[in-house]
Residue frames relative to the residue before (quaternion, step in Angstrom):
aa qw qx qy qz dx dy dz
M 1.0000 0.0000 0.0000 0.0000 0.00 0.00 0.00
E 0.2246 -0.7701 0.5952 0.0473 3.48 -1.07 1.02
W 0.1566 -0.7902 0.5860 0.0876 3.67 -0.82 0.93
R 0.5264 -0.6770 0.4437 0.2602 3.48 -1.16 0.91
C 0.7854 0.1321 -0.0987 0.5966 3.67 1.12 -0.34
R 0.6266 -0.5323 0.4136 0.3911 3.41 -1.31 0.16
R 0.3625 -0.7254 0.5421 0.2203 3.61 -0.96 0.81
F 0.4824 -0.5958 0.5564 0.3204 3.44 -1.55 0.30
E 0.6679 -0.5380 0.3323 0.3925 3.45 -1.23 0.46
W 0.6526 0.4769 -0.3570 0.4682 3.65 1.01 -0.72
E 0.6246 0.5259 -0.3849 0.4303 3.66 1.01 -0.54
T 0.6407 0.5051 -0.3463 0.4630 3.69 1.06 -0.66
E 0.5963 0.5330 -0.3641 0.4773 3.59 1.12 -0.67
Q 0.6652 0.4994 -0.3254 0.4496 3.71 0.80 -0.87
I 0.6536 0.5053 -0.3238 0.4611 3.65 0.96 -0.84
D 0.6427 0.5380 -0.3059 0.4516 3.52 1.01 -0.97
S 0.6342 0.5467 -0.2627 0.4795 3.53 1.07 -0.96
L 0.6422 0.5035 -0.2923 0.4987 3.62 0.98 -0.90
K 0.6520 0.5302 -0.3132 0.4424 3.56 0.84 -1.03
Q 0.6762 0.5009 -0.2851 0.4589 3.54 0.95 -0.97
E 0.6374 0.5131 -0.3284 0.4718 3.51 0.98 -0.69
L 0.6455 0.5084 -0.2987 0.4854 3.61 0.91 -0.90
D 0.6571 0.4866 -0.3444 0.4613 3.70 0.88 -0.78
E 0.6958 0.4567 -0.2748 0.4814 3.70 1.06 -0.66
T 0.5852 0.5713 -0.3913 0.4219 3.57 1.12 -0.16
Q 0.0777 -0.7683 0.6350 0.0222 3.57 -0.98 0.91
L 0.1965 -0.7819 0.5847 0.0900 3.46 -0.93 1.17
E 0.4764 -0.6685 0.5133 0.2504 3.43 -1.15 0.88
L 0.3787 -0.7622 0.4565 0.2594 3.57 -0.78 0.70
E 0.6999 0.3906 -0.2463 0.5449 3.53 1.32 -0.31
G 0.6237 0.5220 -0.3928 0.4293 3.52 -1.13 0.51
E 0.4637 -0.6523 0.5291 0.2821 3.48 -1.40 0.12
Y 0.2429 -0.7648 0.5853 0.1162 3.56 -0.99 0.89
G 0.0313 0.8033 -0.5883 0.0872 3.60 -0.99 0.74
W 0.4583 -0.6250 0.5482 0.3143 3.65 -1.25 0.11
Q 0.0262 -0.7363 0.6754 0.0321 3.46 -1.30 0.63
W 0.3372 -0.7221 0.5733 0.1903 3.51 -1.05 0.85
M 0.2554 -0.8376 0.4783 0.0666 3.56 -0.13 1.37
A 0.6275 0.5808 -0.3382 0.3932 3.59 1.26 -0.23
D 0.7469 0.2626 -0.1734 0.5857 3.51 1.34 0.10
E 0.5838 -0.6295 0.3922 0.3303 3.47 -1.00 0.95
T 0.6251 0.5569 -0.3510 0.4195 3.69 1.05 -0.48
L 0.2547 -0.7937 0.4646 0.2986 3.49 1.39 -0.66
T 0.5010 0.6193 -0.4046 0.4491 3.50 1.29 0.45
Y 0.3884 -0.7147 0.5368 0.2238 3.64 -0.93 0.87
I 0.0808 0.7428 -0.6616 0.0629 3.50 -0.90 0.92
V 0.5532 -0.6677 0.4092 0.2842 3.46 -0.86 1.24
K 0.6634 0.5191 -0.3119 0.4394 3.61 0.85 -0.84
L 0.6482 0.4718 -0.3371 0.4936 3.59 1.01 -0.73
A 0.6171 0.5173 -0.3720 0.4617 3.61 0.81 -0.77
Y 0.6476 0.5111 -0.3376 0.4532 3.69 0.76 -1.00
N 0.6309 0.5075 -0.3379 0.4799 3.73 0.80 -0.99
K 0.6475 0.5388 -0.3352 0.4220 3.70 0.82 -0.91
L 0.6891 0.4727 -0.2640 0.4817 3.47 0.97 -1.18
I 0.5990 0.5641 -0.3653 0.4354 3.63 0.92 -0.69
N 0.6702 0.5054 -0.2904 0.4594 3.49 0.88 -1.08
V 0.7057 0.4684 -0.2793 0.4524 3.59 0.85 -0.92
V 0.7741 0.3922 -0.2331 0.4387 3.52 0.78 -0.87
V 0.7329 0.3306 -0.2098 0.5564 3.53 1.01 -0.74
G 0.1299 -0.8352 0.5318 0.0522 3.67 0.93 -0.52
E 0.8472 -0.0723 0.1192 0.5127 3.56 -0.74 -1.11
E 0.5876 0.5823 -0.3698 0.4229 3.56 1.31 -0.23
K 0.4464 0.7003 -0.4700 0.2990 3.61 1.23 -0.17
G 0.6352 0.5030 -0.3437 0.4748 3.62 0.85 -0.82
L 0.6399 0.5304 -0.3014 0.4673 3.58 0.86 -0.98
H 0.6463 0.5395 -0.2930 0.4533 3.57 0.93 -0.90
E 0.6807 0.4737 -0.2824 0.4822 3.54 0.91 -0.88
V 0.6480 0.5032 -0.3124 0.4790 3.53 0.99 -0.70
F 0.6399 0.5907 -0.2652 0.4140 3.47 0.97 -1.11
C 0.7042 0.4827 -0.2607 0.4507 3.52 0.92 -0.97
K 0.6375 0.5494 -0.2919 0.4545 3.63 1.26 -0.38
I 0.5500 0.6124 -0.3944 0.4087 3.56 1.26 -0.48
K 0.2877 -0.7607 0.5648 0.1398 3.55 -0.98 1.01
V 0.2409 0.7301 -0.5958 0.2323 3.51 -0.37 1.36
L 0.6694 -0.4589 0.3678 0.4539 3.57 -1.21 0.07
P 0.5660 -0.6340 0.3726 0.3725 3.59 -0.94 0.60
S 0.6350 0.5013 -0.3700 0.4567 3.59 1.02 -0.59
T 0.6224 0.5258 -0.3487 0.4632 3.65 1.12 -0.44
H 0.5978 0.5448 -0.3194 0.4938 3.53 1.17 -0.86
L 0.6950 0.4750 -0.2937 0.4529 3.58 0.80 -1.02
L 0.6139 0.5179 -0.3575 0.4765 3.70 0.87 -0.73
A 0.7024 0.4836 -0.2864 0.4368 3.59 0.70 -1.02
W 0.6407 0.5001 -0.3173 0.4886 3.55 1.04 -0.69
Q 0.6472 0.4822 -0.3415 0.4817 3.60 0.99 -0.70
V 0.6251 0.5024 -0.3584 0.4779 3.66 0.95 -0.66
L 0.6492 0.5144 -0.3172 0.4619 3.68 0.82 -0.78
K 0.7831 0.3256 -0.2154 0.4842 3.54 0.86 -0.76
N 0.4846 -0.6888 0.4264 0.3301 3.55 1.33 0.21
R 0.4570 0.7200 -0.4078 0.3263 3.58 1.04 0.69
V 0.4421 0.6928 -0.4485 0.3514 3.61 1.34 0.30
A 0.4626 -0.7088 0.4726 0.2453 3.59 -0.83 1.01
T 0.1294 0.7988 -0.5762 0.1151 3.63 0.33 1.16
K 0.7511 -0.4132 0.2896 0.4258 3.53 -1.40 0.36
D 0.6988 0.4927 -0.2994 0.4234 3.54 0.71 -1.11
K 0.6504 0.4844 -0.3469 0.4711 3.67 0.95 -0.67
L 0.5941 0.5690 -0.3378 0.4573 3.63 1.02 -0.93
A 0.7013 0.4680 -0.2825 0.4576 3.62 0.76 -1.03
H 0.6117 0.5323 -0.3266 0.4855 3.57 1.12 -0.70
Q 0.7110 0.4133 -0.2551 0.5085 3.71 1.08 -0.57
V 0.5464 -0.6816 0.3474 0.3410 3.49 1.36 0.47
V 0.3257 0.6961 -0.5200 0.3728 3.52 1.16 0.86
I 0.2658 -0.7977 0.4983 0.2114 3.64 -0.39 1.01
L 0.0590 -0.7545 0.6496 -0.0731 3.49 -0.90 1.26
D 0.5076 -0.6409 0.5136 0.2604 3.51 -1.28 0.87
N 0.8112 0.0013 0.0738 0.5800 3.50 0.77 -1.01
L 0.2833 -0.7729 0.5468 0.1532 3.68 -0.89 1.05
S 0.4671 0.6887 -0.4530 0.3199 3.53 1.18 0.01
W 0.4959 -0.6465 0.4725 0.3358 3.61 -1.06 0.54
V 0.5483 -0.6770 0.3991 0.2857 3.55 -0.80 1.20
M 0.6575 0.5399 -0.3520 0.3902 3.71 0.96 -0.70
C 0.8096 0.1653 -0.0945 0.5552 3.61 0.93 -0.67
G 0.3218 -0.7938 0.4818 0.1848 3.62 0.97 -0.44
K 0.5332 0.6829 -0.3642 0.3417 3.59 1.28 0.05
V 0.8132 0.2129 0.0137 0.5414 3.47 0.91 -1.16
E 0.5785 -0.5524 0.4757 0.3658 3.63 -1.20 0.48
E 0.4379 -0.7056 0.4902 0.2648 3.53 -0.82 1.06
S 0.1865 0.7343 -0.6376 0.1395 3.60 -0.95 1.10
V 0.7038 -0.4816 0.3356 0.4003 3.37 -1.33 0.28
S 0.6445 0.5200 -0.2854 0.4825 3.56 0.90 -0.93
Y 0.6953 0.4763 -0.2944 0.4505 3.62 0.84 -0.80
L 0.6847 0.5193 -0.2611 0.4398 3.50 1.00 -0.98
F 0.8103 0.2767 -0.1295 0.5001 3.50 0.96 -0.86
L 0.7556 0.3762 -0.2330 0.4830 3.57 1.12 -0.08
T 0.8566 0.2190 -0.0786 0.4606 3.66 0.67 -1.10
C 0.5381 0.6473 -0.4116 0.3493 3.54 1.07 -0.35
E 0.4537 -0.6868 0.4905 0.2862 3.66 -0.90 1.05
V 0.6673 0.5170 -0.3455 0.4100 3.59 0.84 -0.82
T 0.7332 0.4142 -0.2585 0.4733 3.65 0.81 -0.81
S 0.5418 0.6032 -0.4057 0.4220 3.57 1.22 -0.44
V 0.5363 0.5913 -0.3854 0.4628 3.67 1.14 -0.47
V 0.6972 0.4453 -0.2866 0.4832 3.62 0.75 -0.90
W 0.6564 0.5029 -0.3081 0.4704 3.62 0.88 -0.97
N 0.7506 0.3962 -0.2524 0.4647 3.61 0.83 -0.57
L 0.4009 0.7061 -0.4943 0.3104 3.70 1.17 0.36
């Protein structure tokens, strides 16, 4: 199997785990095979049920936060930034370094004390806390 780009270590581990599971699986040559949806007692796949299962897994306890968050009346750009912060999707230096973008210094330029990350920028930095407390 050939990949179009380099994989992360955790992806390689998942692939190796899947290969091992497939190697250990034995199929019976006789009998009939079919699919069963094990997430519901009816064993029938329904898109809405699958969506709800995924929402519970992905969003979990954030679902209530999501519903409240969508009702807040702010500028779309503010809403987008807040959502990116909540989902840890801001392109900070620590994330860029993790994606193999070469950076000379991972410290935040405003203080130079700590590696730039979403939690540091928006929660614990002394410089930005002045802005958030206005």
